C-alpha positions in Angstrom: 0.0 0.0 0.0 1.4 3.4 -0.9 2.0 6.2 1.5 -0.8 8.2 -0.1 -3.2 5.3 0.3 -2.4 5.0 4.0 -3.0 8.7 4.5 -6.4 8.5 2.8 -7.3 5.5 5.0 -6.4 7.3 8.2 -8.2 10.4 7.2 -11.4 8.5 6.4 -11.2 6.7 9.8 -10.8 10.1 11.6 -13.9 11.5 9.9 -16.2 8.6 10.9 -17.2 10.1 14.3 -18.1 13.4 12.7 -20.0 11.7 10.0 -21.9 9.7 12.6 -22.9 12.9 14.4 -24.2 14.4 11.1 -26.3 11.4 10.3 -30.0 12.1 10.8 -31.4 10.8 14.1 -34.4 8.6 14.2 -37.5 10.6 14.8 -38.6 10.4 18.4 -41.8 8.4 19.0 -44.8 10.5 19.5 -45.9 10.5 23.2 -49.0 8.4 23.8 -52.0 10.7 24.0 -53.6 10.9 27.4 -57.2 9.8 27.4 -59.4 12.8 26.9 -61.0 14.0 30.1 -64.8 13.8 30.1 -66.2 17.3 30.8 -67.5 17.6 34.4 -71.3 17.1 34.6 -73.7 18.3 37.2 -75.3 15.6 39.3 -78.7 17.0 38.4 -79.4 18.4 34.9 -80.3 22.1 35.1 -83.9 23.0 34.5 -82.6 25.7 32.2 -78.9 26.0 31.2 -76.8 28.8 29.7 -79.2 31.6 30.4 -77.7 34.9 29.4 -78.0 37.8 31.9 -75.8 40.1 29.9 -74.1 40.5 26.5 -70.7 39.0 27.3 -70.3 35.2 26.5 -69.4 34.6 30.2 -72.5 36.3 31.6 -74.6 33.2 31.9 -76.3 31.2 34.6 -77.7 27.7 35.1 -81.0 27.3 37.0 -82.6 24.4 38.9 -86.2 24.7 39.9 -87.3 23.0 43.1 -90.8 21.5 42.9 -93.2 23.5 45.1 -96.7 24.8 45.0 -95.5 28.1 46.5 -92.4 30.3 45.8 -89.2 28.7 46.9 -86.0 30.0 48.5 -83.0 30.2 46.3 -79.3 29.4 46.6 -77.3 31.9 44.5 -73.9 30.3 43.9 -70.8 32.1 42.8 -67.8 29.9 42.0 -64.2 30.7 43.1 -60.9 30.7 41.3 -59.3 34.0 42.2 -61.6 35.8 39.6 -59.2 34.2 37.2 -60.5 30.6 36.7 -63.0 28.0 37.8 -66.5 27.5 36.5 -70.1 27.3 37.6 -70.0 23.5 38.0 -68.4 24.2 41.4 -72.0 24.3 42.7 -72.4 20.6 42.1 -72.2 19.5 45.7 -74.9 21.9 46.7 -77.5 21.2 44.1 -79.2 17.9 45.2 -79.4 18.8 48.9 -81.0 22.1 48.1 -83.5 20.7 45.7 -84.4 17.9 48.1 -85.1 20.6 50.7 -87.3 22.6 48.3 -84.7 25.3 47.6 -84.1 26.3 44.0 -80.5 26.9 42.8 -78.7 29.3 40.4 -75.0 28.9 39.6 -73.3 32.0 38.1 -70.6 32.5 35.4 -69.0 35.9 35.1 -66.1 37.8 33.5 -62.7 37.1 34.9 -60.1 39.8 35.7 -58.5 39.6 32.2 -61.9 39.8 30.5 -63.0 42.7 32.6 -59.7 44.4 31.8 -60.2 43.8 28.1 -63.6 45.5 28.5 -61.9 48.5 30.1 -63.5 47.9 33.5 -61.7 49.9 36.2 -60.7 48.5 38.6 -60.8 45.0 37.1 -62.5 43.5 40.1 -65.5 45.6 39.4 -66.2 43.2 36.5 -66.8 40.0 38.4 -68.5 41.7 41.3 -71.0 43.7 39.3 -71.6 40.8 37.0 -72.7 38.8 40.1 -74.9 41.7 41.2 -76.5 42.0 37.8 -77.1 38.2 37.7 -78.9 38.5 41.0 -81.1 41.2 39.7 -81.8 39.2 36.6 -82.8 36.2 38.7 -85.2 38.3 40.8 -86.8 39.6 37.6 -87.6 36.0 36.8 -89.1 35.3 40.2 -92.7 34.9 39.1 -91.8 32.7 36.1 -89.4 30.5 38.1 -91.5 30.3 41.3 -88.8 32.0 43.4 -89.3 33.9 46.7 -87.5 37.2 46.0 -86.7 37.8 49.6 -85.2 34.5 50.6 -82.1 34.4 48.4 -78.8 33.2 50.0 -75.4 33.5 48.4 -72.6 31.1 48.6 -69.2 30.2 47.1 -65.6 29.5 47.9 -62.5 31.8 47.8 -63.1 34.6 45.3 -66.7 33.4 45.0 -67.0 33.8 48.8 -65.5 37.3 48.7 -68.1 38.1 46.0 -70.9 36.7 48.1 -69.9 38.8 51.1 -69.6 41.9 48.9 -73.2 41.3 47.9 -74.3 40.7 51.5 -72.7 44.0 52.7 -73.0 46.4 49.8 -75.8 48.9 49.7 -78.7 48.0 47.4 -77.7 48.5 43.8 -81.3 48.7 42.5 -82.1 51.7 40.4 -85.9 52.4 41.0 -85.9 55.0 38.3 -84.4 52.8 35.6 -86.4 52.0 32.4 -84.8 48.5 32.6 -86.9 46.2 34.8 -83.9 44.1 35.7 -82.0 47.2 37.0 -84.9 48.0 39.2 -84.5 44.7 41.1 -82.7 44.5 44.5 -79.3 43.1 45.1 -79.8 42.5 48.8 -79.6 39.0 50.3 -81.4 37.0 53.0 -78.1 35.5 54.1 -74.6 34.4 52.9 -72.6 31.2 53.7 -69.1 31.0 52.3 -65.9 28.9 52.4 -62.4 30.2 52.5 -63.4 33.8 52.1 -61.1 36.8 51.7 -63.0 39.2 53.9 -60.9 42.3 53.0 -59.1 43.6 49.9 -57.0 46.0 51.9 -53.4 45.0 51.7 -52.5 46.6 55.0 -55.2 44.7 56.9 -54.1 41.5 55.1 -50.5 41.9 56.1 -51.4 43.0 59.7 -53.5 39.9 60.1 -51.3 37.5 58.2 -47.8 38.7 57.5 -47.1 36.4 54.5 -50.2 37.6 52.6 -49.8 37.6 48.9 -53.3 37.9 47.3 -55.4 40.6 45.8 -53.2 42.9 43.8 -54.6 41.6 40.5 -58.1 42.8 41.6 -56.9 46.4 41.2 -54.7 45.9 38.2 -51.3 45.4 39.9 -48.9 42.9 38.3 -45.6 43.7 40.1 -42.3 44.1 38.2 -40.2 41.0 37.5 -37.3 43.1 36.4 -36.9 44.6 39.9 -38.3 41.5 41.6 -41.2 43.5 42.9 -44.1 41.1 43.7 -47.7 41.8 42.8 -48.6 42.1 46.5 -45.7 44.5 47.3 -46.8 46.8 44.6 -50.4 46.5 45.8 -49.2 47.3 49.4 -46.9 50.2 48.4 -49.6 51.9 46.3 -52.4 51.3 48.8 -52.9 55.0 49.4 -53.7 55.6 45.7 -56.6 53.2 45.7 -58.3 53.9 49.1 -61.6 54.7 47.4 -61.5 51.4 45.5 -60.8 49.5 48.7 -63.7 51.2 50.4 -66.0 50.2 47.5 -64.9 46.6 46.9 -63.6 45.3 50.2 -66.4 43.4 52.2 -64.9 44.4 55.5 -65.3 48.1 54.7 -69.0 47.8 53.8 -70.5 46.2 56.9 -73.5 48.1 58.4 -76.0 47.1 61.0 -78.7 46.6 58.3 -76.8 43.7 56.7 -78.0 40.1 56.6 -76.5 37.3 58.7 -73.5 35.5 57.4 -71.6 32.2 57.9 -67.9 31.6 57.2 -66.2 28.2 57.0 -62.4 27.6 57.0 -60.3 24.5 57.0 -57.8 25.4 59.7 -57.8 27.3 63.0 -56.6 30.9 63.1 -53.2 32.2 64.2 -53.5 35.9 64.2 -50.4 37.9 63.3 -48.5 34.7 62.2 -47.5 33.4 58.8 -50.0 30.9 57.5 -49.6 27.8 55.3 -52.4 29.1 53.1 -52.5 32.9 53.6 -55.1 33.3 50.9 -57.7 31.3 52.7 -56.7 31.6 56.3 -59.4 31.8 59.0 -57.6 34.9 60.2 -59.8 36.6 57.6 -62.9 35.2 59.4 -61.8 36.1 62.9 -61.4 39.8 62.0 -64.6 40.0 60.1 -66.5 38.3 62.9 -65.1 40.8 65.4 -66.1 43.6 63.1 -69.7 42.3 62.6 -70.2 41.8 66.3 -69.1 45.4 67.0 -71.6 46.6 64.4 -74.4 44.2 65.3 -74.5 41.8 62.3 -75.0 38.1 63.0 -71.9 36.2 62.0 -71.1 32.6 62.6 -67.4 31.4 62.1 -66.5 27.8 61.7 -63.1 26.1 61.6 -61.8 22.9 63.3 -62.8 23.1 67.0 -64.3 26.5 66.7 -66.4 27.7 69.6 -70.0 28.7 69.2 -70.4 27.3 65.7 -73.4 24.9 65.5 -73.2 24.4 61.7 -70.5 22.2 60.3 -70.8 23.5 56.7 -72.1 26.2 54.5 -74.7 23.7 53.2 -76.0 23.0 56.7 -76.3 26.7 57.5 -78.1 27.5 54.2 -80.6 24.7 54.6 -81.6 26.1 58.0 -81.5 29.7 57.2 -83.3 29.6 53.8 -86.2 27.6 55.2 -86.5 29.8 58.3 -89.5 32.1 58.5 -87.4 35.1 59.4 -83.7 36.1 59.6 -84.2 38.9 62.0 
């Protein structure tokens, strides 16, 4: 073999690893598709579904009519999800017990914070809150057709839905008696409210005073923080609190309590530890303790339940609502 041939052979051998790297790799196998999840279904089919109460696609309710020869009480359910997610099927666990007791049910869908922002609602939280109020007025406008007792309507929900329910319970009546719209003339007042894991204030100072590691609520007023400077949403919310005092006074349940308000019930999954960091600061019973104190000072009936809570005869929102909505009077 000549010297030139040997050089060519060694050169080819040296190029083999590089050629191997350039060779096309076998296409990876497509991951097995996860089985499609079946959409959640209500345990009882609505009497009427997807009823619009406004022009936005999210402004809809589902309605279950309890069989009765006389007008029935109504559970008005507002789902949770931080005003950012969730859906009206969260009412599922309440529907059959209410219907069995002769209580009709409405479950409400509403605009989330991004959708309210896109609609130029200021502050964004006004969107979901006023949607719920308008849905309540719409339901009252259907009272004769749906056989509902206009007076005995109780609100319920969890987390943000709980905050919305308390806002309805404490806010002045939003009815406009002079309106040409019959729905707008209806009341937004409640017979009672029973909620789970409620945020009872949207004041960042109160939140941090009650629970130092609070982190919820800035998005309700359009605060997003600043990742570039590592400023959290809640810190921006807290730092700019003085610029939104009027909004806090309008949309924070704690700020709205008056002696004319209906009785309420709050349920939490863990005992309070006032002034201490909490495992779940967004749903801590510290919120409930402070609102109950406030309600007692003003003269509003308020039951607070958590594990081993004193003076709480009702183990759940459902139990409270079943008793209160069937009671002849809440005074």
